[in-house]
Structure formats: C-alpha cells, structure tokens
C-alpha positions in Angstrom: 114.8 113.6 95.3 112.4 113.3 92.6 109.3 115.0 93.1 106.2 115.4 90.9 105.4 119.0 90.3 101.8 118.8 90.1 99.9 121.8 91.4 98.5 121.3 95.2 95.8 123.7 96.5 96.2 122.9 100.3 92.3 124.1 100.7 91.0 120.4 101.5 89.0 120.1 104.5 89.2 117.5 107.6 86.2 115.3 105.3 88.4 114.8 102.5 91.1 113.3 105.2 88.0 111.0 107.1 86.7 109.9 103.9 89.6 108.6 102.1 90.4 107.0 105.7 86.9 105.3 105.8 87.6 104.6 101.6 91.4 102.3 102.7 89.4 101.1 105.5 86.8 99.7 103.7 88.9 98.5 101.0 91.9 96.8 102.8 90.4 96.3 106.4 87.0 95.2 105.5 86.9 93.9 101.8 90.2 92.3 101.4 91.6 91.4 105.0 88.3 90.5 106.1 88.6 87.5 104.3 91.0 86.1 106.5 89.0 87.3 109.6 85.6 85.2 108.1 87.8 82.3 106.7 86.1 79.8 109.8 83.0 81.0 108.7 83.8 80.5 104.8 85.2 77.2 105.6 81.9 75.9 107.3 80.0 77.3 104.2 82.2 76.3 101.6 84.8 73.5 101.3 87.8 75.3 102.0 91.0 73.5 103.6 93.8 75.8 104.6 95.8 74.8 101.5 93.1 75.6 99.3 91.9 78.6 101.7 96.0 80.3 101.0 95.3 79.3 96.8 92.5 81.9 96.7 93.5 84.6 99.1 96.9 84.0 96.6 94.6 84.2 93.8 93.1 87.8 95.6 96.4 88.9 95.6 97.3 88.4 91.8 93.8 90.4 91.0 95.1 93.0 93.3 98.3 93.5 91.7 96.4 93.3 87.9 94.2 96.4 89.6 97.4 98.4 91.0 98.9 97.9 87.6 96.3 100.0 86.3 96.8 102.7 89.0 100.3 102.4 87.9 99.0 104.2 84.7 96.3 105.5 85.2 95.9 106.9 88.9 98.1 109.8 88.1 96.1 111.8 85.6 92.4 110.6 86.3 93.2 109.8 90.4 89.0 110.0 90.5 88.2 107.7 88.2 90.1 105.2 89.7 89.0 106.1 92.7 85.9 105.0 90.9 86.9 101.6 90.2 88.2 101.1 93.6 84.8 101.7 95.7 83.0 99.9 93.0 84.6 96.7 92.8 85.3 96.5 96.2 81.6 97.2 97.2 80.2 94.6 94.1 82.3 91.8 95.6 81.4 92.4 98.9 77.8 92.2 97.5 78.7 89.1 95.7 80.4 87.5 98.9 77.0 88.0 101.0 75.2 86.6 97.7 76.9 83.3 97.0 75.6 79.8 97.6 78.2 77.9 95.4 82.0 77.7 95.8 82.7 79.2 92.3 80.2 82.5 92.9 82.0 82.6 96.1 85.6 82.6 95.2 84.9 85.3 91.8 83.4 87.5 94.6 86.5 87.2 96.6 88.8 88.0 93.7 86.5 90.9 92.9 86.4 92.3 96.2 90.2 91.8 96.4 90.7 94.6 93.6 89.5 97.5 95.1 92.0 98.0 97.6 94.9 97.6 94.1 93.1 100.5 92.5 92.5 102.7 96.1 96.4 103.2 97.3 97.5 104.7 94.1 94.1 107.2 93.9 94.4 108.2 96.9 97.9 108.8 97.2 97.1 110.9 94.4 94.2 112.7 95.3 95.8 113.4 98.7 98.9 115.0 96.7 96.6 117.3 95.0 94.7 118.0 98.0 97.2 119.1 100.2 100.3 121.5 100.7 103.8 119.8 100.2 104.4 120.2 104.1 101.3 118.0 105.2 101.4 115.3 102.7 103.9 112.7 104.5 101.9 113.1 107.7 98.7 112.8 105.6 99.5 110.0 103.5 100.1 108.2 106.9 97.0 109.1 108.5 95.0 108.1 105.5 97.0 104.5 104.8 96.2 104.0 108.8 92.5 103.3 107.8 93.4 99.7 107.2 93.5 99.4 111.1 90.1 101.4 111.3 89.2 98.7 108.5 90.2 95.8 110.6 88.5 96.8 113.8 84.9 97.0 112.3 85.4 93.8 110.7 86.2 92.2 113.9 83.4 93.7 115.6 80.9 92.7 112.5 82.3 89.0 113.2 81.9 89.6 116.8 78.1 90.3 116.6 77.6 88.9 113.5 79.2 85.7 113.8 76.2 83.0 112.7 75.0 85.7 110.1 78.3 86.7 107.7 76.3 87.1 104.7 74.9 90.0 106.8 77.8 91.5 107.9 79.6 91.6 103.8 76.4 93.1 102.6 77.2 95.8 105.3 80.8 96.0 104.0 79.5 96.5 100.3 77.4 99.5 101.5 80.1 100.9 103.6 82.9 100.7 100.9 80.1 102.2 98.4 79.4 105.1 100.6 83.1 106.2 101.3 83.3 106.3 97.7 81.0 108.8 97.3 82.5 110.4 100.2 86.0 111.1 99.0 84.7 112.0 95.3 82.6 114.9 97.0 85.2 115.9 99.1 88.0 115.9 96.7 88.7 119.8 95.9 91.1 119.5 93.2 89.4 118.5 90.7 87.9 121.6 89.5 91.3 123.5 89.5 93.9 120.9 88.1 93.8 120.3 84.8 94.7 116.6 83.5 98.2 116.1 82.7 99.4 119.7 83.5 101.9 120.5 85.9 102.2 123.5 88.6 104.5 125.4 86.2 102.6 124.7 82.8 104.2 122.0 81.5 102.9 118.7 79.8 103.4 115.9 82.4 104.8 113.0 80.6 104.2 109.5 81.0 105.7 107.3 84.1 108.4 104.8 82.6 109.6 101.8 84.4 113.1 104.0 84.1 112.0 106.8 86.9 111.1 103.6 89.3 114.6 102.4 89.1 115.8 104.1 92.7 113.1 102.1 93.7 114.4 98.5 93.3 115.9 97.4 96.8 112.6 98.2 98.3 110.5 96.3 96.0 112.4 93.3 97.2 112.2 94.4 100.5 108.8 94.5 99.9 108.1 91.4 98.7 109.9 89.4 101.2 107.9 91.2 103.8 104.8 90.3 102.4 105.7 86.9 101.8 106.4 87.1 105.7 103.1 88.9 106.7 100.6 86.4 105.1 100.6 84.4 107.4 99.2 86.2 110.4 96.8 87.9 108.1 95.4 85.0 106.4 95.6 82.1 109.2 95.9 83.8 112.1 92.4 83.5 113.3 92.5 79.9 112.6 95.5 79.3 114.3 93.8 81.1 117.4 91.2 78.3 117.0 92.2 75.5 115.9 95.9 75.6 117.7 95.0 77.6 120.9 91.3 76.4 121.2 89.9 79.7 121.5 86.4 80.1 120.9 85.2 82.6 118.0 84.4 85.2 120.8 87.8 85.2 121.5 89.7 85.3 118.7 87.3 87.8 117.4 88.7 89.8 120.2 92.1 89.1 119.5 91.2 90.3 115.4 90.2 93.9 116.9 93.0 94.3 118.5 94.9 93.5 115.6 92.6 96.6 113.9 93.7 98.8 116.9 97.2 98.7 116.8 96.7 99.1 112.8 94.1 102.5 113.7 97.0 103.3 116.7 99.3 103.8 113.5 97.9 107.3 112.8 100.5 108.4 116.4 103.2 107.2 114.4 103.0 109.5 111.4 104.9 112.2 113.1 107.9 110.2 114.0 107.6 108.3 110.7 108.2 111.9 108.5 111.0 113.0 111.1 113.2 109.9 110.9 115.0 108.3 107.8 113.1 105.6 106.0 116.3 103.1 106.4 115.6 103.4 110.3 111.6 103.4 110.4 111.6 100.1 107.7 114.0 98.5 110.0 112.1 99.0 113.7 108.8 98.2 112.2 109.5 94.8 110.0 111.1 93.4 113.1 108.5 94.5 115.1 106.0 92.8 112.8 108.2 89.3 112.6 108.4 89.6 116.3 104.8 89.3 116.4 104.0 86.5 114.1 106.3 84.1 115.4 105.2 85.5 119.2 101.5 84.8 118.5 102.3 81.3 117.1 104.3 80.6 120.0 101.5 81.1 122.4 98.2 81.0 120.7 95.9 79.8 123.8 96.5 82.9 125.9 93.8 85.9 124.8 96.3 88.1 126.7 99.4 87.2 125.0 97.8 87.0 121.7 95.8 90.6 122.3 99.6 92.1 122.6 100.8 90.2 120.0 97.9 91.2 117.3 97.8 94.8 118.1 101.6 95.2 118.1 101.6 93.5 114.6 98.6 95.8 113.1 100.6 98.9 114.4 103.9 97.4 112.7 102.3 96.3 110.1 100.5 99.6 108.9 103.3 101.7 109.6 105.6 99.4 107.4 103.0 100.2 104.7 103.3 103.9 105.3 107.2 103.8 105.1 106.9 102.7 101.7 104.6 105.3 100.5 106.8 107.8 102.2 109.6 106.5 100.6 107.8 106.1 97.0 106.4 109.8 97.2 110.1 111.0 97.8 111.9 108.5 95.0 109.9 107.8 92.3 108.9 110.7 89.8 105.2 109.8 90.3 104.1 109.0 94.0 101.2 107.3 92.5 103.4 104.8 90.6 105.7 104.6 92.7 103.3 103.4 95.5 101.5 100.6 92.8 105.0 99.0 92.4 106.0 98.7 96.0 102.5 97.8 97.4 102.1 95.4 93.9 105.6 93.8 95.3 104.3 93.7 98.8 101.0 92.0 97.5 102.8 89.5 95.2 105.0 88.7 98.3 101.5 88.1 100.1 100.0 85.6 97.6 103.3 84.0 97.9 103.1 83.4 101.5 99.7 82.6 101.5 100.3 79.5 99.4 103.1 78.6 101.0 101.8 79.0 104.8 98.7 76.9 104.2 101.3 74.3 102.3 103.1 74.4 106.1 100.6 74.2 108.3 99.3 70.9 106.5 102.6 69.3 106.7 104.3 70.6 109.9 101.6 72.4 111.8 100.9 76.0 112.6 104.3 76.8 114.8 106.8 76.1 112.2 105.1 77.6 109.5 104.6 81.2 111.6 108.5 80.4 112.2 109.2 80.5 108.8 107.1 83.0 108.1 108.3 85.4 111.2 112.1 84.5 109.3 110.9 85.7 105.9 109.6 88.9 107.2 113.1 89.5 108.6 114.6 89.0 105.3 112.9 92.4 104.1 114.9 94.4 106.6 118.3 92.7 106.2 117.8 93.4 102.4 117.3 97.1 102.8 119.9 97.4 105.3 122.3 96.3 101.7 122.1 100.2 100.0 124.3 101.7 102.4 125.5 105.6 102.7 124.0 107.3 100.1 120.5 105.8 100.5 120.3 106.6 104.1 121.2 110.3 104.0 119.1 110.8 101.4 116.3 109.5 103.0 117.2 111.5 106.5 117.3 114.6 104.2 114.4 114.1 101.9 112.0 112.0 105.3 111.6 115.3 107.1 108.8 117.3 107.3 109.6 121.0 107.4 
C-alpha cells in the first residue's frame, strides 16, 4: 500500500508523546467534546433547547471540517504552523466561552473552540510520522489519539468540581490548551532536520491529489454513518441521564468521567489495533459503540449500568478513531491528508447526527432517538464489510507492526 517517504529520525523522546497526547486531550476532550458535558449548565445561562443545542453542535462540526480541510492542504508540509492554529483557535474559543454573556458571543466562541480539533489531528499525525521510526508509528498514533479520553476525564472532573462555576472551568481549558500547544512545538525534534516539501530520497514531494485518496472511499462512507450515530451520546448523553434517568448533576458527571476513562484506556488497545486487520478492528469497535449507545438509553437511571456503558462507549469510540488513522496512514499517499478526509467525514456525520438526534428527542423522546442512533452506527460497520477479499487481505498485511 502507498506510504509517504518523508524522513523520520526516530529521535523524539517521551516528552513529545506526552505533549501530543495533551494537545489532543485539550482540543478534543476539553474544547470540543466538553460542550456536550457542560450543555446542561449552558442551557441554564443561555436559551438552548435540545434542537438549538444540537444545531450549535452541528455548526461546530462544520467549522471543524473547514479546519480539517486546511489541515489536508497544509499539514503534510507545514505541520508546526497547523499545530499553532490548533492550539490558538481552541484556546481563544474556550476563553470566549468563559467570557460570554450573550448567546451570539457564546455561539461564536463554541464554533471557534471546535476548530482546534480539526487542525490538531492532521498536524499531529504528520508530526508523529516525522518524529518516530516507521515501526513505531501505528502504535504511537493510537497512543496520541487516546488523548481524547484523558481530556474527557479532565472535563468531567472540572464539571464535578466546578459545576456552578463553568466559566472558571473554561478559562482553565483555555490555559491548558495553550500550554499543550507550546509543549508540542518545543518537543518536536523533526523541524531542524527535515526540509519542508522534501522526501527521504531527495525528491520533492508533490501535492496530495484527490485521486490519491480513492482507496478511502468505503471508509469515508463508513465514518460518516458511524459519526451520525455517535453524536447522540456525545452531545445529548448527559442531558439523557439527568432528564430521563433522573440523575443528579454529580452522578451524571461521574458517568461522563467513566466515558473519558474508557477513552483513555484505549491506549491499551494500541498493540491489538496494530496486530489485527482494519476490517476486524473497525467492525468490533463500531459494534461495541452502537451497543453502548443503545444500552445507556435503555437504563439511564442506573448509575452502575450507565457507568459501564459509558466506559465501553469511550473505549470503543477512541479505538475506532485510531483505526481510521491507521487505515489512512497505510492507504493514502499522505497520512495527514488521509486522516483529514476520514475525520472530516466522521465529523460531518456528527454534525448531521447532532441535529437529527435533537429533533428526534423533541419529537419522540430519548429512547427512540438513541435507538436510531445505535442503528445508524451499525450501518458504518455493515457498509465497511462490503469491500471484500482484496481490502481484507491488504489490511492484514499492512496493519501489523514488524
């Protein structure tokens, strides 16, 4: 399968991995997914119904896609610049959320904060590829991607400790994001040795073309369906627990922390993801996510059951997004561009799912809405099974570490 021949020195230390995990945690788990966690508090300060809250989340997903498009174009050759865009937009947006007093300013800040994650994924995928040897890349990509879970845990802790002071929580998120960005830039060891636009063998790298991404057609469709189904729990999950399940704010925050802990635990799946075919890992993680989505809606009043379902969702979701990164890395000419395309499709699905789930909640209630979401996620797994023997055999040969 095609791989870029950009030089990798393999000399980056553990601090680089730690700061990269931290930046993903800040841009995804805090600045992006923290919106759904704090939605009950936001609704108390601003006029946000489930439909409006879903629409605003969809808007954040759209600007994420715009940021990912920038990453598609520039991250393969200028990953540090795109990293700066990631940290600065998420930090400024989070600060704006903390300072907002009127709904329009709040909405604009949510959109700006959501852009950071769109910049972060392609830039860090490229920086990881430049900083470590090829044999370690799949595993480290999965480790860095698990930062989402750590960020969700941190967001849950903030919600638990500062439930009545959400402005302070988002001010802290802004600071953490900025510090994480600076950490990545300081620990990146590739910039001084790799000339932009050059390949390992001294040939100038050409721009990535859409035709180079044709092997990603089926994963793009699968990622869209999966994202549509996942949006229900990410955006409306805590509202479900409190309104339908009757949980207290504290209990629902603890469940959200469990979701983040499951996502953080996905770091342990990195060897398994690297050892098995994409077809196998994608199917298992998608089915687990769908099952968790339906389960948490079935018994939202049971703290223990919701705790377990949320942890499973976080683990499966984070592992599934790592599968997308691995697939892009081994298929597209540019791993950063391929990741941008697959994550854009995933988030476009989340944009559609946020609004559709909100509409279904208003029209039919939480249980039917979440059941539809779970079924939609499964379509992503079924759709991926269609490209048969050729994709399976290729994945098995390319997704194993030496």
